[in-house]
C-alpha positions as CSV (number, residue, x, y, z in Angstrom):
1,M,9.0,13.6,5.6
2,T,5.4,14.6,6.4
3,A,4.1,12.6,9.4
4,A,1.0,10.4,8.8
5,A,-2.0,10.8,11.1
6,H,-1.5,7.5,13.0
7,G,-2.7,8.6,16.4
8,D,-1.3,7.7,19.8
9,S,0.6,4.5,19.7
10,T,-1.0,1.3,21.0
11,A,-4.1,3.0,22.4
12,T,-5.1,4.2,19.0
13,T,-4.6,0.7,17.5
14,A,-6.7,-0.8,20.3
15,S,-9.6,1.6,19.9
16,R,-9.7,1.2,16.1
17,S,-9.4,-2.5,16.1
18,A,-11.9,-2.9,19.0
19,S,-14.6,-1.0,17.1
20,A,-14.0,-3.2,14.0
21,S,-14.1,-6.5,15.9
22,S,-16.4,-5.8,18.8
23,D,-19.2,-8.0,17.4
24,K,-16.9,-11.0,16.6
25,S,-15.0,-13.4,18.7
26,V,-11.6,-14.6,17.6
27,G,-12.8,-17.9,16.3
28,P,-14.9,-16.6,13.4
29,L,-12.2,-14.0,12.6
30,L,-9.5,-16.7,12.3
31,R,-11.8,-18.9,10.2
32,A,-12.4,-15.9,7.9
33,W,-8.6,-15.4,7.5
34,R,-8.0,-19.1,6.9
35,E,-10.7,-19.3,4.2
36,R,-9.4,-16.1,2.6
37,R,-6.0,-17.8,2.4
38,R,-7.6,-21.0,1.1
39,V,-6.0,-23.1,3.8
40,S,-7.6,-26.2,5.3
41,Q,-7.8,-26.7,9.1
42,L,-5.5,-29.6,8.7
43,E,-2.9,-27.7,6.7
44,L,-3.0,-24.8,9.2
45,A,-2.6,-27.2,12.1
46,L,0.5,-28.8,10.5
47,R,2.0,-25.3,9.9
48,A,1.3,-24.2,13.4
49,D,2.3,-27.5,15.1
50,S,-1.2,-28.1,16.4
51,S,-4.1,-30.4,15.5
52,A,-7.1,-30.0,13.1
53,R,-9.3,-30.8,16.1
54,H,-7.8,-27.9,18.1
55,I,-8.1,-25.5,15.2
56,S,-11.8,-26.5,14.8
57,F,-12.4,-25.9,18.5
58,I,-10.9,-22.5,18.3
59,E,-12.9,-21.5,15.3
60,T,-16.2,-22.7,16.8
61,G,-15.5,-21.0,20.2
62,R,-15.2,-24.3,22.1
63,S,-11.6,-23.5,22.9
64,R,-10.0,-20.2,23.8
65,P,-6.5,-19.9,22.1
66,S,-3.5,-18.7,24.0
67,E,-1.9,-15.4,23.1
68,E,1.0,-17.3,21.6
69,M,-1.4,-19.5,19.5
70,V,-3.2,-16.4,18.2
71,L,0.1,-14.9,17.0
72,R,1.3,-18.2,15.6
73,L,-1.9,-18.7,13.6
74,A,-1.8,-15.1,12.4
75,E,1.8,-15.6,11.3
76,H,1.0,-18.7,9.2
77,L,-2.0,-17.0,7.7
78,D,0.0,-13.9,6.8
79,V,-2.4,-11.6,8.6
80,P,-1.4,-7.9,8.4
81,V,0.0,-6.5,11.6
82,R,-2.9,-4.2,12.2
83,E,-5.3,-7.1,12.0
84,R,-3.2,-9.2,14.3
85,N,-3.9,-6.6,17.0
86,A,-7.6,-7.0,16.2
87,L,-7.3,-10.8,16.6
88,L,-5.6,-10.4,20.0
89,L,-8.3,-8.0,21.2
90,A,-11.0,-10.4,20.0
91,A,-9.4,-13.2,22.0
92,G,-9.2,-11.0,25.2
93,Y,-5.5,-10.0,25.0
94,A,-3.8,-6.6,24.7
95,P,-2.5,-5.6,21.3
96,R,1.1,-6.6,20.7
97,Y,2.1,-4.1,18.0
98,P,2.3,-0.4,18.6
99,E,1.3,2.3,16.0
100,T,4.0,4.9,16.4
101,P,3.4,8.3,14.8
102,L,5.8,8.7,11.9
103,D,7.2,12.0,13.4
104,S,8.0,10.3,16.7
105,P,11.7,10.4,17.7
106,A,11.5,6.6,17.9
107,L,11.3,6.5,14.1
108,D,14.0,9.1,13.4
109,A,16.4,6.5,12.0
110,L,13.7,5.0,9.7
111,R,12.6,8.4,8.5
112,E,16.1,9.6,7.8
113,G,17.0,6.4,6.0
114,V,14.0,6.4,3.8
115,E,14.5,10.1,2.9
116,R,18.1,9.4,2.0
117,L,17.1,6.4,-0.1
118,I,14.6,8.3,-2.3
119,Q,17.0,11.2,-2.7
120,C,19.8,8.9,-3.8
121,Y,17.4,7.5,-6.5
122,E,17.3,10.8,-8.3
123,P,17.0,11.7,-11.1
124,Y,14.4,8.9,-11.2
125,P,11.1,9.4,-9.4
126,A,10.5,7.8,-6.0
127,L,7.9,8.4,-3.2
128,V,6.7,6.9,0.1
129,V,3.1,6.2,0.7
130,D,1.0,4.7,3.6
131,A,-1.7,2.1,3.5
132,T,-4.2,4.5,1.8
133,Y,-1.6,5.9,-0.7
134,Q,-1.2,9.2,1.1
135,V,2.2,10.6,0.0
136,L,4.5,10.9,3.0
137,A,7.7,11.8,1.1
138,A,8.8,12.3,-2.5
139,N,11.9,13.2,-4.4
140,R,12.6,15.8,-7.1
141,G,11.9,13.2,-9.8
142,I,8.2,13.1,-8.7
143,A,8.0,16.9,-8.6
144,I,9.0,17.0,-12.2
145,L,6.2,14.6,-13.2
146,L,3.7,16.7,-11.3
147,D,4.6,20.0,-12.9
148,G,1.5,21.7,-14.2
149,I,-1.0,19.8,-12.0
150,P,-3.7,22.1,-10.7
151,P,-3.0,23.5,-7.2
152,H,-6.1,22.1,-5.7
153,L,-4.8,18.5,-6.3
154,L,-1.5,19.3,-4.7
155,Q,-3.0,20.5,-1.4
156,P,-1.9,18.2,1.4
157,P,-2.5,15.4,2.1
158,L,-1.4,14.3,-1.3
159,N,-2.8,11.0,-2.5
160,A,-0.9,9.0,-5.1
161,M,-3.9,7.3,-6.6
162,R,-5.9,10.5,-6.7
163,L,-3.1,12.4,-8.4
164,T,-2.6,9.6,-11.0
165,L,-6.2,8.9,-11.9
166,H,-8.0,12.2,-11.5
167,P,-9.0,13.7,-14.9
168,E,-7.2,16.9,-13.9
169,G,-4.2,15.0,-12.6
170,L,-1.7,12.8,-14.5
171,A,-4.5,10.8,-16.2
172,P,-4.7,12.9,-19.4
173,R,-1.0,12.6,-19.8
174,I,-0.8,8.8,-19.5
175,R,-0.8,7.5,-23.0
176,N,-1.8,3.9,-22.0
177,L,-4.3,5.1,-19.4
178,R,-6.8,2.3,-19.7
179,E,-4.1,-0.4,-19.2
180,W,-2.4,1.5,-16.3
181,R,-5.7,2.5,-14.7
182,G,-6.8,-1.2,-14.8
183,H,-3.5,-2.2,-13.2
184,L,-3.9,0.3,-10.4
185,L,-7.5,-0.6,-9.7
186,D,-6.6,-4.3,-9.6
187,Q,-3.8,-3.5,-7.1
188,M,-6.2,-1.6,-4.9
189,R,-8.8,-4.5,-5.0
190,R,-6.1,-6.9,-3.8
191,E,-5.1,-4.6,-1.0
192,I,-8.7,-4.2,0.1
193,A,-9.1,-8.0,0.2
194,L,-5.9,-8.4,2.2
195,H,-6.4,-5.6,4.7
196,R,-10.2,-5.1,4.8
197,S,-9.6,-1.3,5.0
198,E,-12.7,0.9,4.9
199,P,-10.7,4.1,4.1
200,L,-9.0,2.2,1.2
201,R,-12.4,1.0,0.0
202,Q,-13.7,4.5,0.0
203,L,-10.7,5.7,-2.0
204,Y,-11.2,2.9,-4.5
205,E,-14.8,3.8,-5.0
206,E,-13.8,7.5,-5.6
207,V,-11.0,6.9,-8.1
208,A,-12.8,4.1,-9.9
209,A,-15.6,6.5,-10.6
210,Y,-13.4,9.2,-12.2
211,P,-14.2,9.7,-15.9
212,V,-11.5,8.4,-18.2
213,P,-10.2,11.2,-20.4
214,E,-10.4,10.7,-24.1
215,S,-7.0,10.1,-25.7
216,D,-5.7,12.7,-28.1
217,P,-6.3,11.4,-31.7
218,S,-3.6,13.6,-33.0
219,A,-0.9,12.2,-30.7
220,E,1.8,10.2,-32.4
221,P,2.0,6.6,-31.2
222,A,4.9,5.7,-29.0
223,E,7.8,3.8,-30.6
224,P,7.3,0.0,-29.9
225,V,9.7,-1.2,-27.2
226,P,10.0,-4.8,-25.9
227,Y,9.1,-3.9,-22.3
228,F,9.7,-6.5,-19.6
229,A,6.7,-5.3,-17.5
230,L,3.6,-3.1,-18.1
231,P,5.0,0.5,-18.2
232,M,3.3,3.8,-17.4
233,Q,3.8,5.8,-20.6
234,L,3.6,9.5,-19.5
235,E,3.6,12.6,-21.7
236,H,6.0,15.2,-20.5
237,E,6.8,18.4,-22.5
238,G,6.2,16.7,-25.8
239,R,8.1,13.5,-25.0
240,T,6.8,10.1,-23.9
241,L,8.5,8.9,-20.8
242,S,8.1,5.2,-19.9
243,F,8.4,3.9,-16.3
244,I,8.2,0.5,-14.6
245,S,6.9,0.7,-11.0
246,S,8.6,-1.2,-8.2
247,I,7.2,-1.2,-4.7
248,S,9.2,-2.1,-1.6
249,T,8.0,-2.8,2.0
250,F,9.7,-3.7,5.2
251,N,10.4,-7.3,6.3
252,T,9.1,-8.5,9.6
253,P,7.7,-5.2,10.8
254,M,6.9,-4.9,14.6
255,D,5.0,-1.6,14.3
256,V,1.7,-0.9,12.5
257,T,3.0,2.3,11.0
258,V,6.1,0.7,9.6
259,A,4.2,-2.3,8.3
260,E,1.9,0.0,6.2
261,L,4.7,2.0,4.6
262,A,5.6,1.4,1.0
263,I,8.4,2.9,-1.1
264,E,7.5,3.2,-4.8
265,T,10.3,3.8,-7.3
266,L,9.8,4.4,-11.0
267,L,12.5,2.7,-13.1
268,P,13.1,4.1,-16.6
269,A,11.7,1.5,-19.0
270,D,13.9,2.5,-21.9
271,P,17.2,4.3,-22.5
272,A,15.5,7.4,-23.9
273,T,13.7,8.0,-20.6
274,A,16.8,7.5,-18.5
275,K,18.8,9.9,-20.7
276,Y,16.1,12.6,-20.6
277,L,15.8,12.5,-16.8
278,Q,19.6,12.6,-16.3
279,A,19.9,15.6,-18.6
280,L,17.0,17.4,-17.0
281,M,18.4,17.2,-13.5
282,S,22.1,17.4,-14.3
């Protein structure tokens, strides 16, 4: 697995988060997260075993929350791990969650387990991405789908969104591109709202601006299939392959790097796709 550029553990997390929150105290930051989650002060107080008065005092700066209270409120507001460090810094405390480089020996077991998982998923495609959709690992099923992509798009670091939506990438081969593109852009907008990530926002602006290739008017329409979720219908050597995407993350992560990993698997959406991939890699 290729290591992500995550920097040097907690120090990197502290420096990044500090620059993002240096002009804000913890109160306004917590209020912003509460409003984003559409939770009232009273509801948050009940969840966190506190009082609406105390929550109000924290948000207005009249009361400085303890480290435990910051973490408790962040937990009940479902604040991402990276942003929990930012809240702690804004409150005057040290970051709680490290940001371990993915190639660190400390993550050997995780790295090996994830690689084994995506290899066992073959012949179906699977890959691992970080918070900005940089591809950290992929199996042979993904390599098959990327066959014929121009070399300049395959130079590391690979980016899953760029490879999918670029007009020289997979986009011209996706038969339901407008629907699939809309799904991916909606997904990115939700992530931006959740994580407030500037790199992710820049990636979104880039891929959203890509021209949408015209569909081939001579192409035969795909056979109607009662799909149970929106599929990606991909042209491959004269065939239409259909996939349903599934994304898995880690429960209760205690590290920024681990919290931002996602494993995406492409499940065949019809028997013909499954049979074709099994024959191709048998």
